[in-house]
LUMTORTOR-94325 format. One record per residue: residue number from 1; residue in one letter; x, y, z of N, C-alpha, C in turn. Coordinates in nm, 3 decimals, decimal comma. Example, Ala and Ser with C-alpha at 12.3 -4.5 7.8 and 13.67 -1.06 7.14 Angstrom:
2
<tike><n>1</n><res>a</res><n_u>1,319</n_u><n_v>-0,569</n_v><n_w>0,780</n_w><ca_u>1,230</ca_u><ca_v>-0,450</ca_v><ca_w>0,780</ca_w><c_u>1,320</c_u><c_v>-0,330</c_v><c_w>0,780</c_w></tike>
<tike><n>2</n><res>s</res><n_u>1,285</n_u><n_v>-0,225</n_v><n_w>0,708</n_w><ca_u>1,367</ca_u><ca_v>-0,106</ca_v><ca_w>0,714</ca_w><c_u>1,290</c_u><c_v>0,003</c_v><c_w>0,787</c_w></tike>
//
This chain:
107
<tike><n>1</n><res>v</res><n_u>7,597</n_u><n_v>10,606</n_v><n_w>9,593</n_w><ca_u>7,522</ca_u><ca_v>10,485</ca_v><ca_w>9,569</ca_w><c_u>7,558</c_u><c_v>10,379</c_v><c_w>9,673</c_w></tike>
<tike><n>2</n><res>g</res><n_u>7,691</n_u><n_v>10,369</n_v><n_w>9,705</n_w><ca_u>7,734</ca_u><ca_v>10,271</ca_v><ca_w>9,803</ca_w><c_u>7,671</c_u><c_v>10,292</c_v><c_w>9,939</c_w></tike>
<tike><n>3</n><res>d</res><n_u>7,652</n_u><n_v>10,419</n_v><n_w>9,978</n_w><ca_u>7,588</ca_u><ca_v>10,448</ca_v><ca_w>10,106</ca_w><c_u>7,442</c_u><c_v>10,403</c_v><c_w>10,106</c_w></tike>
<tike><n>4</n><res>k</res><n_u>7,371</n_u><n_v>10,430</n_v><n_w>9,999</n_w><ca_u>7,230</ca_u><ca_v>10,393</ca_v><ca_w>9,991</ca_w><c_u>7,211</c_u><c_v>10,241</c_v><c_w>9,992</c_w></tike>
<tike><n>5</n><res>l</res><n_u>7,305</n_u><n_v>10,167</n_v><n_w>9,932</n_w><ca_u>7,298</ca_u><ca_v>10,021</ca_v><ca_w>9,929</ca_w><c_u>7,363</c_u><c_v>9,958</c_v><c_w>10,051</c_w></tike>
<tike><n>6</n><res>n</res><n_u>7,422</n_u><n_v>10,042</n_v><n_w>10,139</n_w><ca_u>7,490</ca_u><ca_v>9,995</ca_v><ca_w>10,259</ca_w><c_u>7,604</c_u><c_v>9,900</c_v><c_w>10,224</c_w></tike>
<tike><n>7</n><res>l</res><n_u>7,677</n_u><n_v>9,934</n_v><n_w>10,117</n_w><ca_u>7,790</ca_u><ca_v>9,852</ca_v><ca_w>10,074</ca_w><c_u>7,912</c_u><c_v>9,882</c_v><c_w>10,159</c_w></tike>
<tike><n>8</n><res>k</res><n_u>7,978</n_u><n_v>9,776</n_v><n_w>10,201</n_w><ca_u>8,101</ca_u><ca_v>9,786</ca_v><ca_w>10,280</ca_w><c_u>8,212</c_u><c_v>9,721</c_v><c_w>10,198</c_w></tike>
<tike><n>9</n><res>p</res><n_u>8,307</n_u><n_v>9,799</n_v><n_w>10,147</n_w><ca_u>8,417</ca_u><ca_v>9,738</ca_v><ca_w>10,073</ca_w><c_u>8,512</c_u><c_v>9,667</c_v><c_w>10,169</c_w></tike>
<tike><n>10</n><res>i</res><n_u>8,562</n_u><n_v>9,553</n_v><n_w>10,127</n_w><ca_u>8,661</ca_u><ca_v>9,479</ca_v><ca_w>10,204</ca_w><c_u>8,790</c_u><c_v>9,489</c_v><c_w>10,125</c_w></tike>
<tike><n>11</n><res>l</res><n_u>8,890</n_u><n_v>9,547</n_v><n_w>10,187</n_w><ca_u>9,015</ca_u><ca_v>9,579</ca_v><ca_w>10,120</ca_w><c_u>9,128</c_u><c_v>9,487</c_v><c_w>10,164</c_w></tike>
<tike><n>12</n><res>d</res><n_u>9,225</n_u><n_v>9,474</n_v><n_w>10,078</n_w><ca_u>9,346</ca_u><ca_v>9,396</ca_v><ca_w>10,107</ca_w><c_u>9,464</c_u><c_v>9,482</c_v><c_w>10,066</c_w></tike>
<tike><n>13</n><res>i</res><n_u>9,569</n_u><n_v>9,480</n_v><n_w>10,144</n_w><ca_u>9,692</ca_u><ca_v>9,547</ca_v><ca_w>10,105</ca_w><c_u>9,774</c_u><c_v>9,443</c_v><c_w>10,029</c_w></tike>
<tike><n>14</n><res>a</res><n_u>9,791</n_u><n_v>9,465</n_v><n_w>9,901</n_w><ca_u>9,862</ca_u><ca_v>9,370</ca_v><ca_w>9,815</ca_w><c_u>10,012</c_u><c_v>9,372</c_v><c_w>9,845</c_w></tike>
<tike><n>15</n><res>e</res><n_u>10,082</n_u><n_v>9,274</n_v><n_w>9,794</n_w><ca_u>10,226</ca_u><ca_v>9,265</ca_v><ca_w>9,817</ca_w><c_u>10,300</c_u><c_v>9,388</c_v><c_w>9,767</c_w></tike>
<tike><n>16</n><res>d</res><n_u>10,245</n_u><n_v>9,455</n_v><n_w>9,664</n_w><ca_u>10,311</ca_u><ca_v>9,575</ca_v><ca_w>9,612</ca_w><c_u>10,272</c_u><c_v>9,701</c_v><c_w>9,689</c_w></tike>
<tike><n>17</n><res>g</res><n_u>10,192</n_u><n_v>9,685</n_v><n_w>9,798</n_w><ca_u>10,156</ca_u><ca_v>9,796</ca_v><ca_w>9,884</ca_w><c_u>10,030</c_u><c_v>9,870</c_v><c_w>9,842</c_w></tike>
<tike><n>18</n><res>t</res><n_u>9,967</n_u><n_v>9,829</n_v><n_w>9,736</n_w><ca_u>9,844</ca_u><ca_v>9,895</ca_v><ca_w>9,692</ca_w><c_u>9,722</c_u><c_v>9,834</c_v><c_w>9,761</c_w></tike>
<tike><n>19</n><res>l</res><n_u>9,618</n_u><n_v>9,915</n_v><n_w>9,773</n_w><ca_u>9,492</ca_u><ca_v>9,866</ca_v><ca_w>9,829</ca_w><c_u>9,408</c_u><c_v>9,810</c_v><c_w>9,716</c_w></tike>
<tike><n>20</n><res>k</res><n_u>9,351</n_u><n_v>9,693</n_v><n_w>9,739</n_w><ca_u>9,265</ca_u><ca_v>9,630</ca_v><ca_w>9,640</ca_w><c_u>9,134</c_u><c_v>9,590</c_v><c_w>9,707</c_w></tike>
<tike><n>21</n><res>v</res><n_u>9,023</n_u><n_v>9,617</n_v><n_w>9,640</n_w><ca_u>8,894</ca_u><ca_v>9,570</ca_v><ca_w>9,688</ca_w><c_u>8,885</c_u><c_v>9,423</c_v><c_w>9,652</c_w></tike>
<tike><n>22</n><res>i</res><n_u>8,870</n_u><n_v>9,337</n_v><n_w>9,756</n_w><ca_u>8,863</ca_u><ca_v>9,192</ca_v><ca_w>9,729</ca_w><c_u>8,722</c_u><c_v>9,138</c_v><c_w>9,748</c_w></tike>
<tike><n>23</n><res>a</res><n_u>8,635</n_u><n_v>9,219</n_v><n_w>9,810</n_w><ca_u>8,496</ca_u><ca_v>9,177</ca_v><ca_w>9,827</ca_w><c_u>8,415</c_u><c_v>9,300</c_v><c_w>9,866</c_w></tike>
<tike><n>24</n><res>k</res><n_u>8,284</n_u><n_v>9,287</n_v><n_w>9,853</n_w><ca_u>8,191</ca_u><ca_v>9,390</ca_v><ca_w>9,901</ca_w><c_u>8,079</c_u><c_v>9,317</c_v><c_w>9,974</c_w></tike>
<tike><n>25</n><res>a</res><n_u>8,037</n_u><n_v>9,376</n_v><n_w>10,084</n_w><ca_u>7,930</ca_u><ca_v>9,316</ca_v><ca_w>10,162</ca_w><c_u>7,820</c_u><c_v>9,420</c_v><c_w>10,181</c_w></tike>
<tike><n>26</n><res>r</res><n_u>7,698</n_u><n_v>9,373</n_v><n_w>10,193</n_w><ca_u>7,586</ca_u><ca_v>9,464</ca_v><ca_w>10,220</ca_w><c_u>7,560</c_u><c_v>9,465</c_v><c_w>10,370</c_w></tike>
<tike><n>27</n><res>g</res><n_u>7,609</n_u><n_v>9,567</n_v><n_w>10,435</n_w><ca_u>7,590</ca_u><ca_v>9,583</ca_v><ca_w>10,578</ca_w><c_u>7,712</c_u><c_v>9,543</c_v><c_w>10,659</c_w></tike>
<tike><n>28</n><res>l</res><n_u>7,721</n_u><n_v>9,601</n_v><n_w>10,776</n_w><ca_u>7,834</ca_u><ca_v>9,577</ca_v><ca_w>10,865</ca_w><c_u>7,842</c_u><c_v>9,432</c_v><c_w>10,910</c_w></tike>
<tike><n>29</n><res>n</res><n_u>7,730</n_u><n_v>9,373</n_v><n_w>10,947</n_w><ca_u>7,732</ca_u><ca_v>9,235</ca_v><ca_w>10,994</ca_w><c_u>7,780</c_u><c_v>9,139</c_v><c_w>10,886</c_w></tike>
<tike><n>30</n><res>a</res><n_u>7,738</n_u><n_v>9,162</n_v><n_w>10,762</n_w><ca_u>7,784</ca_u><ca_v>9,077</ca_v><ca_w>10,651</ca_w><c_u>7,933</c_u><c_v>9,094</c_v><c_w>10,628</c_w></tike>
<tike><n>31</n><res>a</res><n_u>7,983</n_u><n_v>9,216</n_v><n_w>10,640</n_w><ca_u>8,127</ca_u><ca_v>9,240</ca_v><ca_w>10,625</ca_w><c_u>8,204</c_u><c_v>9,168</c_v><c_w>10,736</c_w></tike>
<tike><n>32</n><res>w</res><n_u>8,154</n_u><n_v>9,176</n_v><n_w>10,858</n_w><ca_u>8,220</ca_u><ca_v>9,108</ca_v><ca_w>10,969</ca_w><c_u>8,221</c_u><c_v>8,957</c_v><c_w>10,949</c_w></tike>
<tike><n>33</n><res>r</res><n_u>8,106</n_u><n_v>8,901</n_v><n_w>10,907</n_w><ca_u>8,099</ca_u><ca_v>8,756</ca_v><ca_w>10,883</ca_w><c_u>8,202</c_u><c_v>8,715</c_v><c_w>10,777</c_w></tike>
<tike><n>34</n><res>w</res><n_u>8,215</n_u><n_v>8,795</n_v><n_w>10,673</n_w><ca_u>8,311</ca_u><ca_v>8,763</ca_v><ca_w>10,567</ca_w><c_u>8,453</c_u><c_v>8,762</c_v><c_w>10,623</c_w></tike>
<tike><n>35</n><res>m</res><n_u>8,488</n_u><n_v>8,869</n_v><n_w>10,698</n_w><ca_u>8,624</ca_u><ca_v>8,879</ca_v><ca_w>10,751</ca_w><c_u>8,653</c_u><c_v>8,772</c_v><c_w>10,855</c_w></tike>
<tike><n>36</n><res>i</res><n_u>8,561</n_u><n_v>8,749</n_v><n_w>10,947</n_w><ca_u>8,580</ca_u><ca_v>8,646</ca_v><ca_w>11,050</ca_w><c_u>8,589</c_u><c_v>8,509</c_v><c_w>10,986</c_w></tike>
<tike><n>37</n><res>g</res><n_u>8,512</n_u><n_v>8,487</n_v><n_w>10,881</n_w><ca_u>8,516</ca_u><ca_v>8,359</ca_v><ca_w>10,810</ca_w><c_u>8,650</c_u><c_v>8,329</c_v><c_w>10,745</c_w></tike>
<tike><n>38</n><res>k</res><n_u>8,725</n_u><n_v>8,433</n_v><n_w>10,713</n_w><ca_u>8,856</ca_u><ca_v>8,415</ca_v><ca_w>10,650</ca_w><c_u>8,969</c_u><c_v>8,391</c_v><c_w>10,752</c_w></tike>
<tike><n>39</n><res>l</res><n_u>8,945</n_u><n_v>8,423</n_v><n_w>10,879</n_w><ca_u>9,052</ca_u><ca_v>8,410</ca_v><ca_w>10,979</ca_w><c_u>9,110</c_u><c_v>8,269</c_v><c_w>10,989</c_w></tike>
<tike><n>40</n><res>p</res><n_u>9,028</n_u><n_v>8,164</n_v><n_w>10,998</n_w><ca_u>9,088</ca_u><ca_v>8,030</ca_v><ca_w>11,015</ca_w><c_u>9,185</c_u><c_v>7,991</c_v><c_w>10,903</c_w></tike>
<tike><n>41</n><res>e</res><n_u>9,160</n_u><n_v>8,035</n_v><n_w>10,782</n_w><ca_u>9,248</ca_u><ca_v>7,995</ca_v><ca_w>10,671</ca_w><c_u>9,362</c_u><c_v>8,092</c_v><c_w>10,645</c_w></tike>
<tike><n>42</n><res>t</res><n_u>9,356</n_u><n_v>8,212</n_v><n_w>10,701</n_w><ca_u>9,460</ca_u><ca_v>8,311</ca_v><ca_w>10,670</ca_w><c_u>9,545</c_u><c_v>8,355</c_v><c_w>10,789</c_w></tike>
<tike><n>43</n><res>l</res><n_u>9,494</n_u><n_v>8,342</n_v><n_w>10,910</n_w><ca_u>9,566</ca_u><ca_v>8,388</ca_v><ca_w>11,029</ca_w><c_u>9,671</c_u><c_v>8,285</c_v><c_w>11,070</c_w></tike>
<tike><n>44</n><res>p</res><n_u>9,792</n_u><n_v>8,329</n_v><n_w>11,099</n_w><ca_u>9,893</ca_u><ca_v>8,234</ca_v><ca_w>11,147</ca_w><c_u>9,848</c_u><c_v>8,166</c_v><c_w>11,276</c_w></tike>
<tike><n>45</n><res>q</res><n_u>9,890</n_u><n_v>8,043</n_v><n_w>11,295</n_w><ca_u>9,853</ca_u><ca_v>7,968</ca_v><ca_w>11,415</ca_w><c_u>9,941</c_u><c_v>8,003</c_v><c_w>11,535</c_w></tike>
<tike><n>46</n><res>e</res><n_u>10,055</n_u><n_v>8,065</n_v><n_w>11,509</n_w><ca_u>10,145</ca_u><ca_v>8,105</ca_v><ca_w>11,618</ca_w><c_u>10,176</c_u><c_v>8,253</c_v><c_w>11,605</c_w></tike>
<tike><n>47</n><res>n</res><n_u>10,189</n_u><n_v>8,320</n_v><n_w>11,719</n_w><ca_u>10,226</ca_u><ca_v>8,461</ca_v><ca_w>11,724</ca_w><c_u>10,134</c_u><c_v>8,549</c_v><c_w>11,641</c_w></tike>
<tike><n>48</n><res>a</res><n_u>10,008</n_u><n_v>8,516</n_v><n_w>11,634</n_w><ca_u>9,912</ca_u><ca_v>8,594</ca_v><ca_w>11,556</ca_w><c_u>9,873</c_u><c_v>8,720</c_v><c_w>11,632</c_w></tike>
<tike><n>49</n><res>q</res><n_u>9,883</n_u><n_v>8,832</n_v><n_w>11,565</n_w><ca_u>9,842</ca_u><ca_v>8,960</ca_v><ca_w>11,622</ca_w><c_u>9,738</c_u><c_v>9,021</c_v><c_w>11,530</c_w></tike>
<tike><n>50</n><res>v</res><n_u>9,628</n_u><n_v>9,066</n_v><n_w>11,588</n_w><ca_u>9,521</ca_u><ca_v>9,129</ca_v><ca_w>11,513</ca_w><c_u>9,500</c_u><c_v>9,268</c_v><c_w>11,572</c_w></tike>
<tike><n>51</n><res>f</res><n_u>9,490</n_u><n_v>9,367</n_v><n_w>11,485</n_w><ca_u>9,466</ca_u><ca_v>9,504</ca_v><ca_w>11,527</ca_w><c_u>9,332</c_u><c_v>9,549</c_v><c_w>11,470</c_w></tike>
<tike><n>52</n><res>i</res><n_u>9,252</n_u><n_v>9,610</n_v><n_w>11,555</n_w><ca_u>9,125</ca_u><ca_v>9,665</ca_v><ca_w>11,512</ca_w><c_u>9,133</c_u><c_v>9,815</c_v><c_w>11,534</c_w></tike>
<tike><n>53</n><res>a</res><n_u>9,127</n_u><n_v>9,889</n_v><n_w>11,425</n_w><ca_u>9,132</ca_u><ca_v>10,035</ca_v><ca_w>11,431</ca_w><c_u>8,992</c_u><c_v>10,088</c_v><c_w>11,402</c_w></tike>
<tike><n>54</n><res>h</res><n_u>8,956</n_u><n_v>10,195</n_v><n_w>11,470</n_w><ca_u>8,822</ca_u><ca_v>10,251</ca_v><ca_w>11,449</ca_w><c_u>8,828</c_u><c_v>10,403</c_v><c_w>11,447</c_w></tike>
<tike><n>55</n><res>a</res><n_u>8,727</n_u><n_v>10,463</n_v><n_w>11,386</n_w><ca_u>8,712</ca_u><ca_v>10,608</ca_v><ca_w>11,384</ca_w><c_u>8,586</c_u><c_v>10,643</c_v><c_w>11,463</c_w></tike>
<tike><n>56</n><res>g</res><n_u>8,604</n_u><n_v>10,663</n_v><n_w>11,592</n_w><ca_u>8,492</ca_u><ca_v>10,704</ca_v><ca_w>11,676</ca_w><c_u>8,387</c_u><c_v>10,597</c_v><c_w>11,699</c_w></tike>
<tike><n>57</n><res>a</res><n_u>8,427</n_u><n_v>10,470</n_v><n_w>11,697</n_w><ca_u>8,332</ca_u><ca_v>10,361</ca_v><ca_w>11,718</ca_w><c_u>8,389</c_u><c_v>10,258</c_v><c_w>11,816</c_w></tike>
<tike><n>58</n><res>p</res><n_u>8,423</n_u><n_v>10,299</n_v><n_w>11,938</n_w><ca_u>8,488</ca_u><ca_v>10,206</ca_v><ca_w>12,031</ca_w><c_u>8,400</c_u><c_v>10,087</c_v><c_w>12,071</c_w></tike>
<tike><n>59</n><res>e</res><n_u>8,269</n_u><n_v>10,108</n_v><n_w>12,081</n_w><ca_u>8,181</ca_u><ca_v>9,997</ca_v><ca_w>12,119</ca_w><c_u>8,175</c_u><c_v>9,891</c_v><c_w>12,010</c_w></tike>
<tike><n>60</n><res>k</res><n_u>8,163</n_u><n_v>9,936</n_v><n_w>11,885</n_w><ca_u>8,159</ca_u><ca_v>9,843</ca_v><ca_w>11,772</ca_w><c_u>8,294</c_u><c_v>9,772</c_v><c_w>11,757</c_w></tike>
<tike><n>61</n><res>a</res><n_u>8,403</n_u><n_v>9,844</n_v><n_w>11,781</n_w><ca_u>8,536</ca_u><ca_v>9,784</ca_v><ca_w>11,773</ca_w><c_u>8,552</c_u><c_v>9,675</c_v><c_w>11,880</c_w></tike>
<tike><n>62</n><res>a</res><n_u>8,502</n_u><n_v>9,699</n_v><n_w>12,000</n_w><ca_u>8,507</ca_u><ca_v>9,599</ca_v><ca_w>12,107</ca_w><c_u>8,423</c_u><c_v>9,476</c_v><c_w>12,071</c_w></tike>
<tike><n>63</n><res>e</res><n_u>8,309</n_u><n_v>9,500</n_v><n_w>12,006</n_w><ca_u>8,223</ca_u><ca_v>9,389</ca_v><ca_w>11,962</ca_w><c_u>8,295</c_u><c_v>9,303</c_v><c_w>11,858</c_w></tike>
<tike><n>64</n><res>l</res><n_u>8,361</n_u><n_v>9,369</n_v><n_w>11,762</n_w><ca_u>8,438</ca_u><ca_v>9,297</ca_v><ca_w>11,661</ca_w><c_u>8,553</c_u><c_v>9,221</c_v><c_w>11,726</c_w></tike>
<tike><n>65</n><res>a</res><n_u>8,618</n_u><n_v>9,281</n_v><n_w>11,825</n_w><ca_u>8,729</ca_u><ca_v>9,215</ca_v><ca_w>11,894</ca_w><c_u>8,683</c_u><c_v>9,085</c_v><c_w>11,959</c_w></tike>
<tike><n>66</n><res>e</res><n_u>8,565</n_u><n_v>9,085</n_v><n_w>12,018</n_w><ca_u>8,513</ca_u><ca_v>8,962</ca_v><ca_w>12,080</ca_w><c_u>8,488</c_u><c_v>8,854</c_v><c_w>11,975</c_w></tike>
<tike><n>67</n><res>l</res><n_u>8,439</n_u><n_v>8,891</n_v><n_w>11,858</n_w><ca_u>8,418</ca_u><ca_v>8,794</ca_v><ca_w>11,750</ca_w><c_u>8,551</c_u><c_v>8,736</c_v><c_w>11,703</c_w></tike>
<tike><n>68</n><res>v</res><n_u>8,653</n_u><n_v>8,821</n_v><n_w>11,695</n_w><ca_u>8,786</ca_u><ca_v>8,774</ca_v><ca_w>11,654</ca_w><c_u>8,841</c_u><c_v>8,679</c_v><c_w>11,759</c_w></tike>
<tike><n>69</n><res>r</res><n_u>8,830</n_u><n_v>8,715</n_v><n_w>11,886</n_w><ca_u>8,880</ca_u><ca_v>8,628</ca_v><ca_w>11,993</ca_w><c_u>8,811</c_u><c_v>8,491</c_v><c_w>11,993</c_w></tike>
<tike><n>70</n><res>a</res><n_u>8,682</n_u><n_v>8,489</n_v><n_w>11,962</n_w><ca_u>8,609</ca_u><ca_v>8,363</ca_v><ca_w>11,958</ca_w><c_u>8,652</c_u><c_v>8,278</c_v><c_w>11,838</c_w></tike>
<tike><n>71</n><res>a</res><n_u>8,678</n_u><n_v>8,343</n_v><n_w>11,725</n_w><ca_u>8,716</ca_u><ca_v>8,270</ca_v><ca_w>11,603</ca_w><c_u>8,863</c_u><c_v>8,232</c_v><c_w>11,601</c_w></tike>
<tike><n>72</n><res>a</res><n_u>8,946</n_u><n_v>8,311</n_v><n_w>11,672</n_w><ca_u>9,091</ca_u><ca_v>8,288</ca_v><ca_w>11,670</ca_w><c_u>9,147</c_u><c_v>8,305</c_v><c_w>11,810</c_w></tike>
<tike><n>73</n><res>p</res><n_u>9,125</n_u><n_v>8,208</n_v><n_w>11,898</n_w><ca_u>9,170</ca_u><ca_v>8,223</ca_v><ca_w>12,037</ca_w><c_u>9,322</c_u><c_v>8,233</c_v><c_w>12,050</c_w></tike>
<tike><n>74</n><res>q</res><n_u>9,397</n_u><n_v>8,191</n_v><n_w>11,948</n_w><ca_u>9,542</ca_u><ca_v>8,200</ca_v><ca_w>11,954</ca_w><c_u>9,593</c_u><c_v>8,343</c_v><c_w>11,932</c_w></tike>
<tike><n>75</n><res>a</res><n_u>9,507</n_u><n_v>8,432</n_v><n_w>11,886</n_w><ca_u>9,550</ca_u><ca_v>8,567</ca_v><ca_w>11,848</ca_w><c_u>9,548</c_u><c_v>8,664</c_v><c_w>11,966</c_w></tike>
<tike><n>76</n><res>t</res><n_u>9,642</n_u><n_v>8,754</n_v><n_w>11,963</n_w><ca_u>9,641</ca_u><ca_v>8,869</ca_v><ca_w>12,051</ca_w><c_u>9,567</c_u><c_v>8,979</c_v><c_w>11,976</c_w></tike>
<tike><n>77</n><res>v</res><n_u>9,466</n_u><n_v>9,038</n_v><n_w>12,040</n_w><ca_u>9,384</ca_u><ca_v>9,139</ca_v><ca_w>11,973</ca_w><c_u>9,405</c_u><c_v>9,274</c_v><c_w>12,042</c_w></tike>
<tike><n>78</n><res>e</res><n_u>9,437</n_u><n_v>9,374</n_v><n_w>11,963</n_w><ca_u>9,460</ca_u><ca_v>9,510</ca_v><ca_w>12,013</ca_w><c_u>9,361</c_u><c_v>9,605</c_v><c_w>11,947</c_w></tike>
<tike><n>79</n><res>l</res><n_u>9,307</n_u><n_v>9,697</n_v><n_w>12,025</n_w><ca_u>9,218</ca_u><ca_v>9,801</ca_v><ca_w>11,972</ca_w><c_u>9,293</c_u><c_v>9,933</c_v><c_w>11,968</c_w></tike>
<tike><n>80</n><res>t</res><n_u>9,269</n_u><n_v>10,011</n_v><n_w>11,864</n_w><ca_u>9,333</ca_u><ca_v>10,141</ca_v><ca_w>11,852</ca_w><c_u>9,244</c_u><c_v>10,236</c_v><c_w>11,774</c_w></tike>
<tike><n>81</n><res>c</res><n_u>9,268</n_u><n_v>10,364</n_v><n_w>11,789</n_w><ca_u>9,196</ca_u><ca_v>10,464</ca_v><ca_w>11,712</ca_w><c_u>9,263</c_u><c_v>10,481</c_v><c_w>11,576</c_w></tike>
<tike><n>82</n><res>l</res><n_u>9,184</n_u><n_v>10,506</n_v><n_w>11,477</n_w><ca_u>9,234</ca_u><ca_v>10,530</ca_v><ca_w>11,342</ca_w><c_u>9,304</c_u><c_v>10,665</c_v><c_w>11,339</c_w></tike>
<tike><n>83</n><res>s</res><n_u>9,406</n_u><n_v>10,678</n_v><n_w>11,258</n_w><ca_u>9,478</ca_u><ca_v>10,805</ca_v><ca_w>11,251</ca_w><c_u>9,388</c_u><c_v>10,913</c_v><c_w>11,191</c_w></tike>
<tike><n>84</n><res>p</res><n_u>9,407</n_u><n_v>11,038</n_v><n_w>11,231</n_w><ca_u>9,322</ca_u><ca_v>11,146</ca_v><ca_w>11,179</ca_w><c_u>9,334</c_u><c_v>11,162</c_v><c_w>11,026</c_w></tike>
<tike><n>85</n><res>i</res><n_u>9,449</n_u><n_v>11,130</n_v><n_w>10,972</n_w><ca_u>9,467</ca_u><ca_v>11,146</ca_v><ca_w>10,828</ca_w><c_u>9,377</c_u><c_v>11,049</c_v><c_w>10,752</c_w></tike>
<tike><n>86</n><res>i</res><n_u>9,376</n_u><n_v>10,922</n_v><n_w>10,792</n_w><ca_u>9,289</ca_u><ca_v>10,825</ca_v><ca_w>10,726</ca_w><c_u>9,144</c_u><c_v>10,854</c_v><c_w>10,762</c_w></tike>
<tike><n>87</n><res>g</res><n_u>9,118</n_u><n_v>10,889</n_v><n_w>10,887</n_w><ca_u>8,983</ca_u><ca_v>10,919</ca_v><ca_w>10,930</ca_w><c_u>8,920</c_u><c_v>11,034</c_v><c_w>10,852</c_w></tike>
<tike><n>88</n><res>a</res><n_u>9,001</n_u><n_v>11,130</n_v><n_w>10,808</n_w><ca_u>8,949</ca_u><ca_v>11,241</ca_v><ca_w>10,729</ca_w><c_u>8,895</c_u><c_v>11,192</c_v><c_w>10,594</c_w></tike>
<tike><n>89</n><res>h</res><n_u>8,949</n_u><n_v>11,082</n_v><n_w>10,544</n_w><ca_u>8,904</ca_u><ca_v>11,027</ca_v><ca_w>10,416</ca_w><c_u>8,784</c_u><c_v>10,933</c_v><c_w>10,432</c_w></tike>
<tike><n>90</n><res>t</res><n_u>8,775</n_u><n_v>10,868</n_v><n_w>10,547</n_w><ca_u>8,671</ca_u><ca_v>10,766</ca_v><ca_w>10,565</ca_w><c_u>8,550</c_u><c_v>10,815</c_v><c_w>10,641</c_w></tike>
<tike><n>91</n><res>g</res><n_u>8,570</n_u><n_v>10,906</n_v><n_w>10,735</n_w><ca_u>8,460</ca_u><ca_v>10,955</ca_v><ca_w>10,816</ca_w><c_u>8,441</c_u><c_v>10,870</c_v><c_w>10,941</c_w></tike>
<tike><n>92</n><res>p</res><n_u>8,353</n_u><n_v>10,915</n_v><n_w>11,029</n_w><ca_u>8,330</ca_u><ca_v>10,844</ca_v><ca_w>11,154</ca_w><c_u>8,265</c_u><c_v>10,708</c_v><c_w>11,132</c_w></tike>
<tike><n>93</n><res>g</res><n_u>8,298</n_u><n_v>10,615</n_v><n_w>11,220</n_w><ca_u>8,240</ca_u><ca_v>10,481</ca_v><ca_w>11,214</ca_w><c_u>8,323</c_u><c_v>10,381</c_v><c_w>11,138</c_w></tike>
<tike><n>94</n><res>m</res><n_u>8,425</n_u><n_v>10,425</n_v><n_w>11,069</n_w><ca_u>8,509</ca_u><ca_v>10,333</ca_v><ca_w>10,991</ca_w><c_u>8,584</c_u><c_v>10,240</c_v><c_w>11,085</c_w></tike>
<tike><n>95</n><res>m</res><n_u>8,596</n_u><n_v>10,114</n_v><n_w>11,043</n_w><ca_u>8,672</ca_u><ca_v>10,018</ca_v><ca_w>11,122</ca_w><c_u>8,761</c_u><c_v>9,937</c_v><c_w>11,029</c_w></tike>
<tike><n>96</n><res>a</res><n_u>8,875</n_u><n_v>9,896</n_v><n_w>11,083</n_w><ca_u>8,968</ca_u><ca_v>9,814</ca_v><ca_w>11,007</ca_w><c_u>9,012</c_u><c_v>9,697</c_v><c_w>11,094</c_w></tike>
<tike><n>97</n><res>l</res><n_u>9,015</n_u><n_v>9,579</n_v><n_w>11,035</n_w><ca_u>9,066</ca_u><ca_v>9,459</ca_v><ca_w>11,099</ca_w><c_u>9,195</c_u><c_v>9,426</c_v><c_w>11,026</c_w></tike>
<tike><n>98</n><res>c</res><n_u>9,307</n_u><n_v>9,436</n_v><n_w>11,095</n_w><ca_u>9,437</ca_u><ca_v>9,423</ca_v><ca_w>11,029</ca_w><c_u>9,520</c_u><c_v>9,312</c_v><c_w>11,093</c_w></tike>
<tike><n>99</n><res>y</res><n_u>9,586</n_u><n_v>9,234</n_v><n_w>11,009</n_w><ca_u>9,679</ca_u><ca_v>9,132</ca_v><ca_w>11,057</ca_w><c_u>9,767</c_u><c_v>9,089</c_v><c_w>10,941</c_w></tike>
<tike><n>100</n><res>m</res><n_u>9,883</n_u><n_v>9,033</n_v><n_w>10,976</n_w><ca_u>9,972</ca_u><ca_v>8,978</ca_v><ca_w>10,875</ca_w><c_u>9,926</c_u><c_v>8,836</c_v><c_w>10,848</c_w></tike>
<tike><n>101</n><res>a</res><n_u>9,876</n_u><n_v>8,814</n_v><n_w>10,729</n_w><ca_u>9,818</ca_u><ca_v>8,685</ca_v><ca_w>10,694</ca_w><c_u>9,927</c_u><c_v>8,581</c_v><c_w>10,668</c_w></tike>
<tike><n>102</n><res>a</res><n_u>9,898</n_u><n_v>8,457</n_v><n_w>10,704</n_w><ca_u>9,988</ca_u><ca_v>8,346</ca_v><ca_w>10,674</ca_w><c_u>9,979</c_u><c_v>8,312</c_v><c_w>10,526</c_w></tike>
<tike><n>103</n><res>k</res><n_u>9,864</n_u><n_v>8,338</n_v><n_w>10,466</n_w><ca_u>9,846</ca_u><ca_v>8,321</ca_v><ca_w>10,322</ca_w><c_u>9,748</c_u><c_v>8,428</c_v><c_w>10,273</c_w></tike>
<tike><n>104</n><res>a</res><n_u>9,748</n_u><n_v>8,452</n_v><n_w>10,144</n_w><ca_u>9,666</ca_u><ca_v>8,558</ca_v><ca_w>10,087</ca_w><c_u>9,518</c_u><c_v>8,536</c_v><c_w>10,116</c_w></tike>
<tike><n>105</n><res>c</res><n_u>9,449</n_u><n_v>8,645</n_v><n_w>10,139</n_w><ca_u>9,305</ca_u><ca_v>8,642</ca_v><ca_w>10,165</ca_w><c_u>9,234</c_u><c_v>8,677</c_v><c_w>10,036</c_w></tike>
<tike><n>106</n><res>r</res><n_u>9,172</n_u><n_v>8,580</n_v><n_w>9,976</n_w><ca_u>9,102</ca_u><ca_v>8,602</ca_v><ca_w>9,849</ca_w><c_u>8,958</c_u><c_v>8,555</c_v><c_w>9,863</c_w></tike>
<tike><n>107</n><res>p</res><n_u>8,869</n_u><n_v>8,616</n_v><n_w>9,787</n_w><ca_u>8,728</ca_u><ca_v>8,576</ca_v><ca_w>9,796</ca_w><c_u>8,704</c_u><c_v>8,433</c_v><c_w>9,753</c_w></tike>
//
């Protein structure tokens, strides 16, 4: 059903190490807008590092990296491939925007 509705879950790694769905967006662009919109309030202002991992989507990952750089010029942005173990569960095209937040990211 999620595929047909083009739902993109937005996940957070909680303090206890579990993954929690904190939002859902309809479409990739909406998911990106949601995540980029949270950067100013959650990303540290100093020594901010952002990692974008992808599963076979280097062009889309580079596009997301440019959006992150525009929204958070203080951040160092790194692109990487997703590990095969996680990629086996998610499939091609999966992307992750990861950083250590200065404060919790909540909807």
